[in-house]
N, CA, C and O atoms as a printed pandas DataFrame, in Angstrom:
     atom_number atom_name residue_name chain_id  residue_number  x_coord  y_coord  z_coord
0              1         N          MET        A               1    9.168   32.514  -21.201
1              2        CA          MET        A               1   10.203   31.562  -21.583
2              3         C          MET        A               1   10.459   30.210  -21.389
3              4         O          MET        A               1   10.448   29.349  -22.268
4              5         N          TYR        A               2   10.739   30.022  -19.956
5              6        CA          TYR        A               2   11.095   29.107  -19.091
6              7         C          TYR        A               2    9.608   28.395  -19.376
7              8         O          TYR        A               2    9.518   27.309  -19.948
8              9         N          TYR        A               3    8.675   29.011  -18.990
9             10        CA          TYR        A               3    7.633   28.245  -19.429
10            11         C          TYR        A               3    7.099   27.393  -20.446
11            12         O          TYR        A               3    6.499   26.332  -20.270
12            13         N          LEU        A               4    7.411   28.039  -21.683
13            14        CA          LEU        A               4    7.374   27.547  -23.094
14            15         C          LEU        A               4    8.215   26.391  -23.216
15            16         O          LEU        A               4    7.911   25.343  -23.787
16            17         N          VAL        A               5    9.526   26.716  -22.511
17            18        CA          VAL        A               5   10.309   25.434  -22.771
18            19         C          VAL        A               5   10.025   23.908  -21.704
19            20         O          VAL        A               5   10.451   22.767  -21.882
20            21         N          ALA        A               6    9.209   24.420  -20.667
21            22        CA          ALA        A               6    8.779   23.311  -20.064
22            23         C          ALA        A               6    7.547   22.939  -20.440
23            24         O          ALA        A               6    7.278   21.786  -20.102
24            25         N          ALA        A               7    6.587   23.591  -21.101
25            26        CA          ALA        A               7    5.269   22.886  -21.785
26            27         C          ALA        A               7    6.276   22.090  -22.930
27            28         O          ALA        A               7    6.358   20.892  -22.657
28            29         N          GLU        A               8    6.842   22.376  -23.812
29            30        CA          GLU        A               8    7.310   21.927  -24.852
30            31         C          GLU        A               8    7.893   20.419  -24.817
31            32         O          GLU        A               8    7.723   19.589  -25.709
32            33         N          LEU        A               9    8.931   20.137  -23.085
33            34        CA          LEU        A               9    9.378   18.907  -22.700
34            35         C          LEU        A               9    8.508   18.480  -22.174
35            36         O          LEU        A               9    8.733   17.312  -21.857
36            37         N          ASP        A              10    7.424   18.871  -21.847
37            38        CA          ASP        A              10    6.539   17.729  -21.432
38            39         C          ASP        A              10    5.507   17.251  -22.426
39            40         O          ASP        A              10    4.720   16.312  -22.304
40            41         N          HIS        A              11    5.667   18.071  -23.413
41            42        CA          HIS        A              11    4.887   17.557  -24.452
42            43         C          HIS        A              11    5.461   16.468  -25.206
43            44         O          HIS        A              11    4.826   15.501  -25.626
44            45         N          ASP        A              12    7.027   16.733  -25.396
45            46        CA          ASP        A              12    8.041   15.680  -26.056
46            47         C          ASP        A              12    9.128   15.950  -25.025
47            48         O          ASP        A              12    9.537   17.100  -24.866
48            49         N          PRO        A              13    9.716   14.700  -24.159
49            50        CA          PRO        A              13   10.704   14.567  -23.300
50            51         C          PRO        A              13   12.119   14.528  -23.908
51            52         O          PRO        A              13   13.197   14.865  -23.418
52            53         N          PHE        A              14   11.817   14.034  -25.087
53            54        CA          PHE        A              14   13.403   13.720  -25.652
54            55         C          PHE        A              14   13.804   15.092  -26.360
55            56         O          PHE        A              14   14.855   15.219  -26.988
56            57         N          LEU        A              15   13.125   15.820  -26.241
57            58        CA          LEU        A              15   13.644   17.546  -26.443
58            59         C          LEU        A              15   14.896   17.808  -25.719
59            60         O          LEU        A              15   15.938   18.087  -26.312
60            61         N          LEU        A              16   14.784   17.707  -24.226
61            62        CA          LEU        A              16   16.085   17.798  -23.405
62            63         C          LEU        A              16   16.966   16.917  -24.074
63            64         O          LEU        A              16   18.000   17.555  -24.271
64            65         N          PHE        A              17   17.071   15.810  -24.505
65            66        CA          PHE        A              17   18.333   15.231  -25.214
66            67         C          PHE        A              17   18.921   16.057  -26.393
67            68         O          PHE        A              17   20.109   16.312  -26.587
68            69         N          GLU        A              18   17.605   16.504  -27.305
69            70        CA          GLU        A              18   18.208   17.348  -28.564
70            71         C          GLU        A              18   18.767   18.391  -28.056
71            72         O          GLU        A              18   19.878   18.689  -28.493
72            73         N          LEU        A              19   18.258   19.088  -27.180
73            74        CA          LEU        A              19   18.934   20.113  -26.541
74            75         C          LEU        A              19   20.595   20.287  -26.008
75            76         O          LEU        A              19   21.312   21.270  -25.822
76            77         N          ARG        A              20   20.772   18.998  -25.889
77            78        CA          ARG        A              20   21.824   18.593  -25.298
78            79         C          ARG        A              20   22.784   17.824  -26.309
79            80         O          ARG        A              20   23.721   17.056  -26.091
80            81         N          GLY        A              21   22.199   18.319  -27.545
81            82        CA          GLY        A              21   23.076   17.735  -28.900
82            83         C          GLY        A              21   22.963   16.178  -29.111
83            84         O          GLY        A              21   23.845   15.611  -29.755
84            85         N          LEU        A              22   21.949   15.499  -28.611
85            86        CA          LEU        A              22   21.840   14.032  -28.710
86            87         C          LEU        A              22   19.965   13.888  -29.464
87            88         O          LEU        A              22   18.791   14.021  -29.118
88            89         N          SER        A              23   20.494   13.667  -30.212
89            90        CA          SER        A              23   19.138   12.760  -31.175
90            91         C          SER        A              23   18.541   11.834  -30.770
91            92         O          SER        A              23   19.150   10.965  -30.146
92            93         N          ARG        A              24   16.728   11.701  -31.070
93            94        CA          ARG        A              24   16.446   10.597  -30.634
94            95         C          ARG        A              24   17.307    9.370  -31.522
95            96         O          ARG        A              24   17.641    8.404  -30.836
96            97         N          GLU        A              25   17.594    9.342  -32.620
97            98        CA          GLU        A              25   18.114    8.279  -33.005
98            99         C          GLU        A              25   19.252    7.648  -32.434
99           100         O          GLU        A              25   19.493    6.443  -32.350
100          101         N          GLU        A              26   20.017    8.765  -31.997
101          102        CA          GLU        A              26   21.638    8.617  -31.489
102          103         C          GLU        A              26   21.276    8.004  -29.816
103          104         O          GLU        A              26   22.055    7.241  -29.245
104          105         N          LEU        A              27   19.800    8.551  -29.102
105          106        CA          LEU        A              27   19.899    8.008  -27.984
106          107         C          LEU        A              27   19.435    6.650  -27.995
107          108         O          LEU        A              27   19.702    5.892  -27.062
108          109         N          LEU        A              28   18.454    6.133  -29.435
109          110        CA          LEU        A              28   18.230    4.945  -29.125
110          111         C          LEU        A              28   19.487    3.690  -29.423
111          112         O          LEU        A              28   19.650    2.529  -29.047
112          113         N          LYS        A              29   20.123    4.508  -30.177
113          114        CA          LYS        A              29   21.504    3.670  -30.733
114          115         C          LYS        A              29   22.447    3.295  -29.270
115          116         O          LYS        A              29   22.801    2.197  -28.840
116          117         N          GLU        A              30   22.662    4.582  -28.765
117          118        CA          GLU        A              30   23.265    4.390  -27.267
118          119         C          GLU        A              30   22.715    3.609  -26.436
119          120         O          GLU        A              30   23.422    2.971  -25.655
120          121         N          LEU        A              31   21.514    3.506  -26.427
121          122        CA          LEU        A              31   20.696    2.550  -25.192
122          123         C          LEU        A              31   20.886    1.154  -25.922
123          124         O          LEU        A              31   20.803    0.253  -25.087
124          125         N          ALA        A              32   21.141    0.619  -27.362
125          126        CA          ALA        A              32   21.209   -0.492  -27.643
126          127         C          ALA        A              32   22.515   -1.435  -27.231
127          128         O          ALA        A              32   22.879   -2.598  -27.409
128          129         N          LYS        A              33   22.986   -0.271  -26.592
129          130        CA          LYS        A              33   24.532   -0.888  -26.305
130          131         C          LYS        A              33   24.334   -1.706  -24.936
131          132         O          LYS        A              33   25.187   -2.592  -24.878
132          133         N          SER        A              34   23.481   -1.698  -23.806
133          134        CA          SER        A              34   23.280   -2.298  -22.925
134          135         C          SER        A              34   22.706   -2.905  -22.872
135          136         O          SER        A              34   22.255   -3.029  -24.011
136          137         N          PRO        A              35   21.818   -4.184  -21.650
137          138        CA          PRO        A              35   20.782   -4.855  -21.810
138          139         C          PRO        A              35   19.719   -4.048  -21.211
139          140         O          PRO        A              35   18.583   -4.160  -21.670
140          141         N          LEU        A              36   19.969   -3.183  -20.163
141          142        CA          LEU        A              36   18.842   -2.459  -19.664
142          143         C          LEU        A              36   18.331   -1.187  -20.554
143          144         O          LEU        A              36   17.245   -0.610  -20.487
144          145         N          GLY        A              37   19.488   -0.916  -21.439
145          146        CA          GLY        A              37   19.176    0.199  -22.422
146          147         C          GLY        A              37   18.556   -0.290  -23.743
147          148         O          GLY        A              37   18.197    0.415  -24.687
148          149         N          GLN        A              38   18.490   -1.777  -23.622
149          150        CA          GLN        A              38   17.766   -2.197  -24.834
150          151         C          GLN        A              38   16.274   -2.559  -24.353
151          152         O          GLN        A              38   15.275   -2.324  -25.034
152          153         N          ALA        A              39   16.262   -3.127  -23.165
153          154        CA          ALA        A              39   14.974   -3.494  -23.052
154          155         C          ALA        A              39   14.108   -1.780  -22.827
155          156         O          ALA        A              39   12.927   -1.677  -23.160
156          157         N          LEU        A              40   14.801   -0.685  -22.298
157          158        CA          LEU        A              40   14.492    0.261  -22.260
158          159         C          LEU        A              40   14.117    1.250  -23.754
159          160         O          LEU        A              40   13.314    2.181  -23.821
160          161         N          SER        A              41   14.851    0.777  -24.691
161          162        CA          SER        A              41   14.758    0.939  -26.254
162          163         C          SER        A              41   13.725    0.221  -26.794
163          164         O          SER        A              41   13.117    0.781  -27.707
164          165         N          ALA        A              42   13.337   -0.972  -26.437
165          166        CA          ALA        A              42   12.098   -1.525  -27.365
166          167         C          ALA        A              42   10.922   -0.656  -26.414
167          168         O          ALA        A              42   10.211    0.221  -26.906
168          169         N          GLU        A              43   10.874   -1.007  -25.204
169          170        CA          GLU        A              43    9.710   -0.033  -24.375
170          171         C          GLU        A              43    9.318    1.403  -25.300
171          172         O          GLU        A              43    8.205    1.802  -25.644
172          173         N          LEU        A              44   10.479    1.914  -25.516
173          174        CA          LEU        A              44   10.071    3.074  -26.639
174          175         C          LEU        A              44    9.688    2.985  -27.760
175          176         O          LEU        A              44    9.088    3.978  -28.171
176          177         N          GLN        A              45    9.789    2.250  -28.364
177          178        CA          GLN        A              45    9.595    1.980  -29.993
178          179         C          GLN        A              45    8.356    1.356  -29.871
179          180         O          GLN        A              45    7.704    1.524  -30.902
180          181         N          LEU        A              46    7.702    0.631  -28.934
181          182        CA          LEU        A              46    6.414    0.131  -28.965
182          183         C          LEU        A              46    5.535    1.377  -29.372
183          184         O          LEU        A              46    5.773    2.574  -29.215
184          185         N          GLU        A              47    4.371    0.702  -29.982
185          186        CA          GLU        A              47    3.247    1.641  -30.465
186          187         C          GLU        A              47    2.162    1.229  -29.441
187          188         O          GLU        A              47    1.729    0.087  -29.291
188          189         N          HIS        A              48    1.683    2.653  -28.565
189          190        CA          HIS        A              48    1.088    2.530  -27.385
190          191         C          HIS        A              48   -0.574    2.541  -27.860
191          192         O          HIS        A              48   -1.067    3.439  -28.542
192          193         N          GLN        A              49   -1.055    1.766  -27.528
193          194        CA          GLN        A              49   -2.855    1.060  -27.654
194          195         C          GLN        A              49   -3.532    2.360  -26.748
195          196         O          GLN        A              49   -2.971    2.734  -25.718
196          197         N          PRO        A              50   -4.739    2.979  -27.219
197          198        CA          PRO        A              50   -5.287    3.739  -26.292
198          199         C          PRO        A              50   -6.081    2.635  -25.270
199          200         O          PRO        A              50   -6.523    1.659  -25.877
200          201         N          PRO        A              51   -6.295    2.650  -23.985
201          202        CA          PRO        A              51   -7.310    1.940  -23.576
202          203         C          PRO        A              51   -8.781    1.776  -24.012
203          204         O          PRO        A              51   -9.544    2.737  -23.918
204          205         N          THR        A              52   -9.181    0.643  -24.463
205          206        CA          THR        A              52  -10.346   -0.075  -25.145
206          207         C          THR        A              52  -11.629    0.175  -23.917
207          208         O          THR        A              52  -11.321   -0.065  -22.750
208          209         N          PRO        A              53  -12.615    0.510  -24.134
209          210        CA          PRO        A              53  -13.663    0.611  -23.313
210          211         C          PRO        A              53  -14.410   -0.900  -22.647
211          212         O          PRO        A              53  -14.498   -1.877  -23.391
212          213         N          VAL        A              54  -14.789   -0.953  -21.572
213          214        CA          VAL        A              54  -15.738   -2.258  -21.453
214          215         C          VAL        A              54  -17.159   -1.564  -21.212
215          216         O          VAL        A              54  -17.512   -0.397  -21.381
216          217         N          ASP        A              55  -17.911   -2.793  -20.718
217          218        CA          ASP        A              55  -19.031   -2.182  -20.488
218          219         C          ASP        A              55  -19.171   -2.346  -18.879
219          220         O          ASP        A              55  -20.095   -1.602  -18.552
220          221         N          ALA        A              56  -18.805   -2.805  -18.078
221          222        CA          ALA        A              56  -18.761   -2.534  -16.618
222          223         C          ALA        A              56  -17.592   -3.251  -15.903
223          224         O          ALA        A              56  -17.528   -4.457  -16.138
224          225         N          TYR        A              57  -16.621   -2.718  -15.044
225          226        CA          TYR        A              57  -15.786   -3.189  -14.380
226          227         C          TYR        A              57  -15.571   -3.707  -13.045
227          228         O          TYR        A              57  -14.548   -3.829  -12.371
228          229         N          TYR        A              58  -17.075   -4.044  -12.778
229          230        CA          TYR        A              58  -17.786   -4.829  -11.760
230          231         C          TYR        A              58  -18.268   -5.966  -12.140
231          232         O          TYR        A              58  -18.727   -6.121  -13.271
232          233         N          ALA        A              59  -18.227   -6.880  -11.272
233          234        CA          ALA        A              59  -18.826   -8.658  -11.602
234          235         C          ALA        A              59  -20.321   -8.140  -11.542
235          236         O          ALA        A              59  -20.811   -7.213  -10.899
236          237         N          PRO        A              60  -20.919   -9.106  -12.483
237          238        CA          PRO        A              60  -22.234   -9.005  -12.936
238          239         C          PRO        A              60  -23.175   -9.257  -11.293
239          240         O          PRO        A              60  -22.689  -10.069  -10.506
240          241         N          LEU        A              61  -24.421   -8.551  -10.921
241          242        CA          LEU        A              61  -25.007   -9.069   -9.621
242          243         C          LEU        A              61  -25.831  -10.269  -10.172
243          244         O          LEU        A              61  -26.347  -10.343  -11.288
244          245         N          GLU        A              62  -25.857  -11.287   -9.076
245          246        CA          GLU        A              62  -26.702  -12.682   -9.560
246          247         C          GLU        A              62  -28.004  -12.400   -8.475
247          248         O          GLU        A              62  -27.718  -12.098   -7.316
248          249         N          MET        A              63  -29.178  -12.488   -8.813
249          250        CA          MET        A              63  -30.567  -12.801   -7.819
250          251         C          MET        A              63  -30.401  -14.234   -7.231
251          252         O          MET        A              63  -30.221  -15.315   -7.791
252          253         N          LEU        A              64  -30.520  -13.890   -5.920
253          254        CA          LEU        A              64  -30.413  -15.109   -4.924
254          255         C          LEU        A              64  -31.773  -15.352   -4.708
255          256         O          LEU        A              64  -32.376  -14.305   -4.469
256          257         N          LYS        A              65  -32.684  -16.651   -4.706
257          258        CA          LYS        A              65  -33.895  -16.948   -4.531
258          259         C          LYS        A              65  -33.769  -16.702   -2.912
259          260         O          LYS        A              65  -32.878  -17.215   -2.235
260          261         N          VAL        A              66  -34.682  -15.936   -2.450
261          262        CA          VAL        A              66  -35.214  -16.170   -0.947
262          263         C          VAL        A              66  -36.316  -16.795   -0.588
263          264         O          VAL        A              66  -37.312  -16.657   -1.299
264          265         N          PRO        A              67  -36.373  -17.669    0.669
265          266        CA          PRO        A              67  -36.920  -18.669    0.756
266          267         C          PRO        A              67  -38.428  -18.092    0.955
267          268         O          PRO        A              67  -38.591  -16.965    1.422
268          269         N          ALA        A              68  -39.360  -18.794    0.634
269          270        CA          ALA        A              68  -40.734  -18.224    0.536
270          271         C          ALA        A              68  -41.544  -17.932    2.147
271          272         O          ALA        A              68  -42.423  -17.093    2.345
272          273         N          LYS        A              69  -40.978  -18.846    3.132
273          274        CA          LYS        A              69  -41.733  -18.458    4.528
274          275         C          LYS        A              69  -39.924  -17.953    5.564
275          276         O          LYS        A              69  -39.273  -18.714    6.280
276          277         N          THR        A              70  -39.689  -16.830    5.315
277          278        CA          THR        A              70  -38.971  -16.226    6.063
278          279         C          THR        A              70  -39.223  -15.305    7.197
279          280         O          THR        A              70  -39.786  -14.222    7.044
280          281         N          GLU        A              71  -38.710  -15.843    8.576
281          282        CA          GLU        A              71  -39.308  -14.975    9.728
282          283         C          GLU        A              71  -37.887  -13.939   10.231
283          284         O          GLU        A              71  -36.761  -14.427   10.331
284          285         N          LEU        A              72  -38.138  -12.676   10.474
285          286        CA          LEU        A              72  -37.272  -11.624   10.456
286          287         C          LEU        A              72  -36.560  -11.717   11.588
287          288         O          LEU        A              72  -35.496  -11.110   11.712
288          289         N          ARG        A              73  -37.160  -12.633   12.717
289          290        CA          ARG        A              73  -36.379  -12.962   13.871
290          291         C          ARG        A              73  -34.971  -13.866   12.920
291          292         O          ARG        A              73  -33.977  -13.168   12.722
292          293         N          GLU        A              74  -34.929  -15.201   12.428
293          294        CA          GLU        A              74  -34.408  -15.755   12.164
294          295         C          GLU        A              74  -33.237  -14.955   10.833
295          296         O          GLU        A              74  -32.031  -15.140   10.671
296          297         N          PHE        A              75  -33.889  -14.347   10.313
297          298        CA          PHE        A              75  -33.109  -13.613    9.042
298          299         C          PHE        A              75  -31.933  -12.429    9.761
299          300         O          PHE        A              75  -30.852  -12.165    9.234
300          301         N          TRP        A              76  -32.477  -11.773   11.167
301          302        CA          TRP        A              76  -31.671  -11.048   11.269
302          303         C          TRP        A              76  -30.864  -11.618   12.646
303          304         O          TRP        A              76  -30.034  -10.840   13.116
304          305         N          GLN        A              77  -31.034  -12.818   13.270
305          306        CA          GLN        A              77  -30.408  -13.336   14.421
306          307         C          GLN        A              77  -29.680  -14.782   13.841
307          308         O          GLN        A              77  -28.797  -15.358   14.476
308          309         N          GLY        A              78  -30.083  -15.148   12.836
309          310        CA          GLY        A              78  -29.553  -16.566   11.989
310          311         C          GLY        A              78  -30.511  -17.479   13.032
311          312         O          GLY        A              78  -31.250  -17.182   13.971
312          313         N          SER        A              79  -30.123  -18.728   12.393
313          314        CA          SER        A              79  -30.969  -19.821   13.313
314          315         C          SER        A              79  -29.919  -20.604   14.358
315          316         O          SER        A              79  -30.349  -21.370   15.220
316          317         N          LYS        A              80  -28.801  -20.384   14.219
317          318        CA          LYS        A              80  -28.162  -20.860   15.651
318          319         C          LYS        A              80  -28.050  -19.774   16.617
319          320         O          LYS        A              80  -28.101  -18.632   16.161
320          321         N          ARG        A              81  -27.950  -19.884   17.491
321          322        CA          ARG        A              81  -27.934  -19.164   18.816
322          323         C          ARG        A              81  -26.386  -18.888   19.139
323          324         O          ARG        A              81  -25.416  -19.645   19.134
324          325         N          LEU        A              82  -26.495  -17.775   19.368
325          326        CA          LEU        A              82  -24.911  -17.094   20.059
326          327         C          LEU        A              82  -24.921  -17.512   21.455
327          328         O          LEU        A              82  -25.940  -17.607   22.138
328          329         N          PRO        A              83  -23.389  -17.829   21.956
329          330        CA          PRO        A              83  -23.292  -18.294   23.179
330          331         C          PRO        A              83  -23.845  -16.909   24.072
331          332         O          PRO        A              83  -23.696  -15.738   23.725
332          333         N          GLN        A              84  -24.498  -17.386   25.271
333          334        CA          GLN        A              84  -24.789  -16.227   26.151
334          335         C          GLN        A              84  -23.720  -15.359   26.798
335          336         O          GLN        A              84  -23.673  -14.129   26.834
336          337         N          THR        A              85  -22.572  -16.566   27.479
337          338        CA          THR        A              85  -21.235  -15.787   28.050
338          339         C          THR        A              85  -20.298  -16.013   26.965
339          340         O          THR        A              85  -20.495  -16.740   25.991
340          341         N          MET        A              86  -19.112  -15.227   27.253
341          342        CA          MET        A              86  -17.762  -15.297   26.302
342          343         C          MET        A              86  -16.885  -15.822   27.349
343          344         O          MET        A              86  -17.125  -15.672   28.547
344          345         N          GLU        A              87  -16.147  -16.268   27.014
345          346        CA          GLU        A              87  -15.178  -16.996   27.973
346          347         C          GLU        A              87  -13.961  -15.416   27.815
347          348         O          GLU        A              87  -14.106  -14.612   26.894
348          349         N          ALA        A              88  -12.916  -15.272   28.828
349          350        CA          ALA        A              88  -12.481  -14.540   28.842
350          351         C          ALA        A              88  -11.107  -14.786   28.138
351          352         O          ALA        A              88  -10.502  -15.809   28.461
352          353         N          LEU        A              89  -10.591  -14.007   27.270
353          354        CA          LEU        A              89   -9.372  -14.157   26.529
354          355         C          LEU        A              89   -7.773  -14.509   27.536
355          356         O          LEU        A              89   -7.510  -13.729   28.451
356          357         N          PRO        A              90   -7.127  -15.324   27.341
357          358        CA          PRO        A              90   -6.052  -15.692   28.188
358          359         C          PRO        A              90   -5.082  -14.267   28.446
359          360         O          PRO        A              90   -5.139  -13.447   27.530
360          361         N          ASP        A              91   -4.439  -14.015   29.309
361          362        CA          ASP        A              91   -3.394  -13.148   29.383
362          363         C          ASP        A              91   -2.279  -13.289   28.427
363          364         O          ASP        A              91   -1.866  -14.445   28.516
364          365         N          SER        A              92   -1.596  -12.601   27.530
365          366        CA          SER        A              92   -1.047  -12.446   26.576
366          367         C          SER        A              92   -0.311  -11.027   26.933
367          368         O          SER        A              92   -0.905   -9.993   27.237
368          369         N          THR        A              93    1.454  -11.237   26.810
369          370        CA          THR        A              93    2.264  -10.264   27.240
370          371         C          THR        A              93    2.816   -9.789   25.674
371          372         O          THR        A              93    2.981  -10.494   24.678
372          373         N          VAL        A              94    3.014   -8.458   25.840
373          374        CA          VAL        A              94    3.387   -7.951   24.516
374          375         C          VAL        A              94    4.898   -8.171   24.516
375          376         O          VAL        A              94    5.609   -7.852   25.469
376          377         N          SER        A              95    5.434   -8.842   23.177
377          378        CA          SER        A              95    6.840   -9.113   23.770
378          379         C          SER        A              95    7.599   -8.200   23.435
379          380         O          SER        A              95    8.746   -8.279   23.877
380          381         N          GLY        A              96    7.226   -6.933   22.486
381          382        CA          GLY        A              96    8.161   -5.864   22.341
382          383         C          GLY        A              96    9.272   -5.881   21.444
383          384         O          GLY        A              96    9.968   -4.866   21.452
384          385         N          ILE        A              97    9.620   -6.879   20.614
385          386        CA          ILE        A              97   10.682   -6.762   20.191
386          387         C          ILE        A              97   11.009   -6.160   19.493
387          388         O          ILE        A              97   12.225   -5.975   19.545
388          389         N          PRO        A              98   10.256   -5.427   18.366
389          390        CA          PRO        A              98   10.876   -4.130   18.081
390          391         C          PRO        A              98   11.312   -3.081   19.076
391          392         O          PRO        A              98   12.273   -2.494   18.577
392          393         N          VAL        A              99   11.073   -2.677   20.056
393          394        CA          VAL        A              99   10.936   -2.028   21.068
394          395         C          VAL        A              99   12.317   -2.236   21.820
395          396         O          VAL        A              99   13.017   -1.364   22.334
396          397         N          LYS        A             100   12.553   -3.694   21.753
397          398        CA          LYS        A             100   13.729   -4.291   22.514
398          399         C          LYS        A             100   14.576   -4.037   21.740
399          400         O          LYS        A             100   15.516   -3.330   22.104
400          401         N          LYS        A             101   14.504   -4.546   20.400
401          402        CA          LYS        A             101   15.764   -3.947   19.402
402          403         C          LYS        A             101   16.668   -2.600   19.069
403          404         O          LYS        A             101   17.643   -2.478   18.329
404          405         N          GLN        A             102   15.906   -1.539   19.978
405          406        CA          GLN        A             102   16.449   -0.488   19.976
406          407         C          GLN        A             102   17.437   -0.340   21.227
407          408         O          GLN        A             102   18.144    0.652   21.406
408          409         N          GLY        A             103   17.399   -1.286   21.940
409          410        CA          GLY        A             103   18.162   -0.837   23.126
410          411         C          GLY        A             103   17.668    0.062   24.306
411          412         O          GLY        A             103   16.602    0.677   24.315
412          413         N          ASP        A             104   18.501    0.046   25.188
413          414        CA          ASP        A             104   18.100    0.824   26.167
414          415         C          ASP        A             104   18.256    2.212   25.977
415          416         O          ASP        A             104   17.541    3.084   26.469
416          417         N          PHE        A             105   19.016    2.337   25.397
417          418        CA          PHE        A             105   18.967    3.857   25.174
418          419         C          PHE        A             105   19.272    4.251   23.646
419          420         O          PHE        A             105   20.324    4.804   23.323
420          421         N          PRO        A             106   18.135    3.877   22.628
421          422        CA          PRO        A             106   18.562    4.305   21.366
422          423         C          PRO        A             106   18.759    5.942   21.143
423          424         O          PRO        A             106   18.583    6.780   22.027
424          425         N          ALA        A             107   19.212    6.255   19.598
425          426        CA          ALA        A             107   19.661    7.386   19.354
426          427         C          ALA        A             107   18.544    8.851   19.464
427          428         O          ALA        A             107   18.728   10.051   19.670
428          429         N          PHE        A             108   17.646    8.202   19.270
429          430        CA          PHE        A             108   16.141    9.361   19.611
430          431         C          PHE        A             108   15.743    9.589   20.960
431          432         O          PHE        A             108   14.928   10.490   21.160
432          433         N          TRP        A             109   16.302    8.738   22.192
433          434        CA          TRP        A             109   15.820    8.761   23.670
434          435         C          TRP        A             109   16.681    9.760   24.169
435          436         O          TRP        A             109   17.871    9.447   24.153
436          437         N          THR        A             110   16.413   10.835   24.590
437          438        CA          THR        A             110   17.336   11.709   25.056
438          439         C          THR        A             110   16.592   11.598   26.617
439          440         O          THR        A             110   16.706   12.646   27.253
440          441         N          ARG        A             111   16.025   10.756   27.162
441          442        CA          ARG        A             111   15.934   11.078   28.428
442          443         C          ARG        A             111   17.001   10.165   29.456
443          444         O          ARG        A             111   17.759    9.406   28.854
444          445         N          ASP        A             112   17.108   10.198   31.058
445          446        CA          ASP        A             112   17.852    9.874   31.467
446          447         C          ASP        A             112   17.471    7.971   31.638
447          448         O          ASP        A             112   18.279    7.063   31.447
448          449         N          ASN        A             113   16.367    7.870   31.946
449          450        CA          ASN        A             113   15.600    6.581   32.234
450          451         C          ASN        A             113   15.695    5.773   30.834
451          452         O          ASN        A             113   15.782    6.435   29.800
452          453         N          SER        A             114   15.681    4.404   30.777
453          454        CA          SER        A             114   15.539    3.244   30.211
454          455         C          SER        A             114   14.563    3.412   29.558
455          456         O          SER        A             114   13.419    3.494   30.005
456          457         N          PHE        A             115   15.049    3.517   27.871
457          458        CA          PHE        A             115   13.666    3.375   26.972
458          459         C          PHE        A             115   12.800    1.991   27.224
459          460         O          PHE        A             115   11.581    2.154   27.276
460          461         N          ILE        A             116   13.226    0.842   27.363
461          462        CA          ILE        A             116   12.555   -0.328   27.445
462          463         C          ILE        A             116   11.855   -0.461   28.760
463          464         O          ILE        A             116   10.838   -1.147   28.655
464          465         N          GLU        A             117   12.068   -0.053   29.858
465          466        CA          GLU        A             117   11.422   -0.110   31.235
466          467         C          GLU        A             117   10.291    1.238   30.856
467          468         O          GLU        A             117    9.138    0.901   31.126
468          469         N          ALA        A             118   10.389    2.563   30.337
469          470        CA          ALA        A             118    9.231    3.273   29.966
470          471         C          ALA        A             118    8.252    2.854   29.164
471          472         O          ALA        A             118    7.081    3.200   29.316
472          473         N          MET        A             119    8.758    1.889   28.032
473          474        CA          MET        A             119    7.830    1.318   26.924
474          475         C          MET        A             119    6.972    0.391   27.698
475          476         O          MET        A             119    5.749    0.299   27.601
476          477         N          GLU        A             120    7.825   -0.344   28.547
477          478        CA          GLU        A             120    6.961   -1.680   29.365
478          479         C          GLU        A             120    6.185   -0.754   30.134
479          480         O          GLU        A             120    5.022   -1.078   29.890
480          481         N          THR        A             121    6.174    0.080   30.814
481          482        CA          THR        A             121    5.449    0.905   31.359
482          483         C          THR        A             121    3.964    1.319   30.783
483          484         O          THR        A             121    2.850    1.012   31.208
484          485         N          LEU        A             122    4.295    2.003   29.832
485          486        CA          LEU        A             122    3.098    2.026   28.792
486          487         C          LEU        A             122    2.482    1.224   28.556
487          488         O          LEU        A             122    1.272    1.448   28.604
488          489         N          TYR        A             123    2.872    0.056   28.229
489          490        CA          TYR        A             123    2.436   -1.126   27.657
490          491         C          TYR        A             123    1.265   -1.661   28.863
491          492         O          TYR        A             123    0.052   -1.851   28.775
492          493         N          GLU        A             124    2.304   -1.813   30.088
493          494        CA          GLU        A             124    0.927   -1.829   31.319
494          495         C          GLU        A             124   -0.228   -1.115   31.296
495          496         O          GLU        A             124   -1.349   -1.596   31.460
496          497         N          GLN        A             125    0.135    0.494   31.013
497          498        CA          GLN        A             125   -0.934    1.091   31.220
498          499         C          GLN        A             125   -2.052    1.024   30.210
499          500         O          GLN        A             125   -3.214    0.794   30.544
500          501         N          VAL        A             126   -1.656    1.238   28.927
501          502        CA          VAL        A             126   -2.740    0.471   27.819
502          503         C          VAL        A             126   -3.093   -1.025   28.096
503          504         O          VAL        A             126   -4.037   -1.414   27.409
504          505         N          LYS        A             127   -2.712   -1.688   28.697
505          506        CA          LYS        A             127   -3.116   -3.074   28.861
506          507         C          LYS        A             127   -4.479   -3.242   29.919
507          508         O          LYS        A             127   -5.570   -3.788   29.751
508          509         N          ALA        A             128   -3.841   -2.460   31.155
509          510        CA          ALA        A             128   -4.582   -2.096   32.416
510          511         C          ALA        A             128   -6.161   -1.695   31.816
511          512         O          ALA        A             128   -7.179   -2.285   32.179
512          513         N          LYS        A             129   -6.120   -0.130   30.443
513          514        CA          LYS        A             129   -6.768    0.739   30.356
514          515         C          LYS        A             129   -7.769   -0.285   29.142
515          516         O          LYS        A             129   -8.928    0.045   28.890
516          517         N          GLY        A             130   -7.356   -1.068   28.725
517          518        CA          GLY        A             130   -8.320   -1.897   27.526
518          519         C          GLY        A             130   -9.093   -3.063   28.918
519          520         O          GLY        A             130  -10.082   -3.706   28.564
520          521         N          GLN        A             131   -8.751   -3.190   29.918
521          522        CA          GLN        A             131   -9.584   -4.451   30.583
522          523         C          GLN        A             131  -10.717   -3.944   31.208
523          524         O          GLN        A             131  -11.539   -4.715   31.705
524          525         N          LEU        A             132  -10.913   -2.255   31.256
525          526        CA          LEU        A             132  -11.657   -1.680   32.306
526          527         C          LEU        A             132  -12.893   -2.021   31.442
527          528         O          LEU        A             132  -14.023   -1.742   31.842
């Protein structure tokens, strides 16, 4: 029996209000008494249109002209050569502001040592591992 009631409520949610003694018309009248209720009432009274199909949901493809004489090396590597050496990035320190906001002993930290010191050690280990 509960499944039948649930199926009917899925089909018409206003049935719940009717079971509590409030008809659809009375509900709409009560909703019209407040600004939010007026907006909800207007939305409930709209006639919903089914979605209309479209030809495609993607942008149309465009054909590009390929130069007649294309070298494979230039196609794959480009006409500009990349630099042979890369400069190392400057050392940057992680500020750890979110970590430091928690303080030395945040509520979730159950150890005796400082949370900030543990995180700084962890950051240094990760940083050193990334430089290998």
